[in-house]
C-alpha positions as a LaTeX table, in Angstrom:
\begin{tabular}{lrrr}
\hline
Residue & $x$ (\AA) & $y$ (\AA) & $z$ (\AA) \\
\hline
Met1 & 0.00 & 0.00 & 0.00 \\
Arg2 & 2.83 & 2.42 & 0.73 \\
Thr3 & 4.12 & 2.10 & $-2.85$ \\
Leu4 & 0.79 & 3.23 & $-4.27$ \\
Ala5 & 0.77 & 6.27 & $-1.98$ \\
Leu6 & 4.18 & 7.36 & $-3.32$ \\
Val7 & 3.17 & 7.24 & $-7.00$ \\
Pro8 & 1.12 & 10.49 & $-6.99$ \\
Ala9 & 3.90 & 12.30 & $-5.10$ \\
Leu10 & 6.51 & 11.12 & $-7.63$ \\
Val11 & 4.35 & 12.20 & $-10.57$ \\
Ile12 & 3.84 & 15.67 & $-9.06$ \\
Ala13 & 7.56 & 16.03 & $-8.26$ \\
Thr14 & 8.47 & 15.04 & $-11.82$ \\
Leu15 & 6.05 & 17.54 & $-13.33$ \\
Leu16 & 7.25 & 20.34 & $-11.06$ \\
Gly17 & 10.88 & 19.54 & $-11.84$ \\
Gln18 & 10.21 & 19.87 & $-15.56$ \\
Ser19 & 8.69 & 23.32 & $-15.16$ \\
Cys20 & 11.60 & 24.66 & $-13.10$ \\
Gly21 & 14.00 & 24.76 & $-16.05$ \\
Val22 & 15.00 & 28.05 & $-17.65$ \\
Glu23 & 12.77 & 28.81 & $-20.60$ \\
Arg24 & 13.83 & 31.24 & $-23.29$ \\
Pro25 & 11.33 & 33.62 & $-24.89$ \\
Ala26 & 9.13 & 32.18 & $-27.64$ \\
Gly27 & 10.48 & 32.30 & $-31.17$ \\
Thr28 & 13.82 & 31.73 & $-32.82$ \\
Ala29 & 16.52 & 34.17 & $-33.85$ \\
Gly30 & 17.91 & 34.16 & $-37.37$ \\
Asn31 & 19.22 & 36.34 & $-40.17$ \\
Glu32 & 15.66 & 36.98 & $-41.38$ \\
Ser33 & 13.88 & 37.04 & $-38.02$ \\
Ser34 & 11.97 & 40.16 & $-36.98$ \\
Leu35 & 12.52 & 38.98 & $-33.40$ \\
Val36 & 16.37 & 38.89 & $-33.35$ \\
Gly37 & 18.65 & 39.10 & $-36.38$ \\
Gly38 & 16.60 & 40.50 & $-39.24$ \\
Thr39 & 17.15 & 43.83 & $-40.97$ \\
Cys40 & 15.27 & 46.93 & $-39.91$ \\
Leu41 & 15.14 & 50.67 & $-40.46$ \\
Asn42 & 13.13 & 51.55 & $-37.35$ \\
Asn43 & 11.79 & 50.01 & $-34.14$ \\
Ser44 & 8.32 & 49.33 & $-35.57$ \\
Glu45 & 9.75 & 46.67 & $-37.92$ \\
Cys46 & 10.89 & 44.48 & $-35.02$ \\
Asp47 & 8.69 & 42.15 & $-32.95$ \\
Gln48 & 10.01 & 43.55 & $-29.67$ \\
Gly49 & 10.33 & 47.14 & $-30.90$ \\
Leu50 & 14.13 & 47.43 & $-30.78$ \\
Cys51 & 16.11 & 48.13 & $-33.96$ \\
Gln52 & 19.85 & 48.73 & $-33.47$ \\
Ala53 & 21.67 & 50.57 & $-36.25$ \\
Gly54 & 25.07 & 52.13 & $-36.89$ \\
Thr55 & 28.43 & 50.80 & $-37.94$ \\
Ala56 & 28.15 & 47.77 & $-35.62$ \\
Phe57 & 24.92 & 46.74 & $-37.37$ \\
Pro58 & 24.87 & 47.55 & $-41.11$ \\
Gly59 & 21.29 & 47.69 & $-42.40$ \\
Gly60 & 19.98 & 47.65 & $-38.83$ \\
Ile61 & 19.21 & 44.59 & $-36.74$ \\
Cys62 & 16.16 & 43.59 & $-34.71$ \\
Thr63 & 17.17 & 42.68 & $-31.17$ \\
Leu64 & 16.16 & 42.60 & $-27.50$ \\
Ser65 & 17.75 & 44.05 & $-24.39$ \\
Cys66 & 18.94 & 41.29 & $-22.07$ \\
Gly67 & 20.72 & 40.51 & $-18.83$ \\
Ser68 & 21.71 & 36.94 & $-19.71$ \\
Ser69 & 21.46 & 34.58 & $-22.66$ \\
Asn70 & 18.39 & 33.03 & $-21.00$ \\
Asp71 & 16.58 & 36.28 & $-21.86$ \\
Cys72 & 17.21 & 35.67 & $-25.58$ \\
Pro73 & 15.23 & 33.43 & $-27.96$ \\
Arg74 & 16.69 & 30.16 & $-29.26$ \\
Ala75 & 19.66 & 30.53 & $-31.64$ \\
Ser76 & 20.82 & 33.78 & $-30.00$ \\
Ser77 & 22.93 & 34.90 & $-27.05$ \\
Cys78 & 23.26 & 38.01 & $-24.89$ \\
Ala79 & 26.44 & 39.96 & $-25.65$ \\
Glu80 & 27.84 & 43.45 & $-25.15$ \\
Val81 & 28.81 & 45.16 & $-28.39$ \\
Ala82 & 30.18 & 48.70 & $-28.61$ \\
Thr83 & 30.82 & 51.19 & $-31.37$ \\
Gly84 & 33.31 & 53.28 & $-29.46$ \\
Thr85 & 30.90 & 53.66 & $-26.52$ \\
Pro86 & 29.18 & 50.79 & $-24.71$ \\
Met87 & 25.61 & 50.19 & $-25.87$ \\
Gly88 & 24.63 & 47.60 & $-23.32$ \\
Trp89 & 23.62 & 43.98 & $-23.57$ \\
Val90 & 21.57 & 42.79 & $-26.55$ \\
Cys91 & 20.50 & 39.45 & $-28.02$ \\
Leu92 & 22.36 & 38.61 & $-31.22$ \\
Val93 & 22.29 & 35.63 & $-33.61$ \\
Asp94 & 24.62 & 32.76 & $-32.65$ \\
Cys95 & 27.24 & 31.69 & $-35.20$ \\
Gly96 & 30.15 & 29.33 & $-35.73$ \\
Ser97 & 31.67 & 31.11 & $-38.73$ \\
Asp98 & 31.12 & 34.16 & $-40.96$ \\
Gly99 & 29.04 & 31.96 & $-43.29$ \\
Asp100 & 26.35 & 31.68 & $-40.59$ \\
Cys101 & 25.81 & 35.46 & $-40.64$ \\
Arg102 & 23.91 & 37.63 & $-43.08$ \\
Thr103 & 25.65 & 39.68 & $-45.77$ \\
Asp104 & 27.92 & 42.44 & $-44.36$ \\
Tyr105 & 28.14 & 40.68 & $-40.97$ \\
Val106 & 30.91 & 38.61 & $-39.39$ \\
Cys107 & 31.01 & 36.05 & $-36.60$ \\
Gly108 & 32.81 & 37.53 & $-33.58$ \\
Ser109 & 33.54 & 36.54 & $-29.98$ \\
Phe110 & 32.09 & 38.79 & $-27.28$ \\
Thr111 & 31.62 & 38.68 & $-23.51$ \\
Glu112 & 28.43 & 36.87 & $-22.54$ \\
Ala113 & 26.15 & 38.79 & $-20.21$ \\
Gly114 & 25.84 & 37.53 & $-16.67$ \\
Thr115 & 29.20 & 35.74 & $-16.64$ \\
Asp116 & 31.40 & 38.54 & $-15.23$ \\
Gly117 & 33.65 & 38.23 & $-18.26$ \\
Gly118 & 34.19 & 34.54 & $-17.63$ \\
Ser119 & 32.47 & 33.32 & $-20.77$ \\
Thr120 & 32.27 & 34.41 & $-24.38$ \\
Val121 & 29.69 & 33.84 & $-27.09$ \\
Arg122 & 30.07 & 33.88 & $-30.87$ \\
Val123 & 27.47 & 36.14 & $-32.48$ \\
Cys124 & 26.88 & 37.93 & $-35.80$ \\
Val125 & 27.85 & 41.63 & $-35.88$ \\
Gly126 & 29.00 & 44.22 & $-38.38$ \\
Pro127 & 32.76 & 44.30 & $-39.05$ \\
Glu128 & 33.05 & 47.64 & $-37.19$ \\
Ala129 & 31.77 & 46.22 & $-33.88$ \\
Thr130 & 34.14 & 46.16 & $-30.93$ \\
Arg131 & 34.11 & 44.35 & $-27.61$ \\
\hline
\end{tabular}
């Protein structure tokens, strides 16, 4: 009888354990995504209303402000990119090489947010971007 009494408790514990994981925002980043990675001329063209432009982002890029990579949708990471002055942490498309990035972008290594400089991420940025 004791075994049967434990079954409901185990089922509940399993279900609760599954919901405790870190979940990223809905959607996926990509070179054509209006969430993170796609081109833009103004904030209204991006799902989250944030279009970054300038030499670090030729043609503009839709992005999100973030405090860690867990704040970013799948296929993106939270990095700090500057164009002479710090611009803060933003979600950018993950990459392994320049070929993973859209035209006029390169794959660069940047400090990952929330790691106190202890970890880097590879993300797509314009060739003028600095760390």
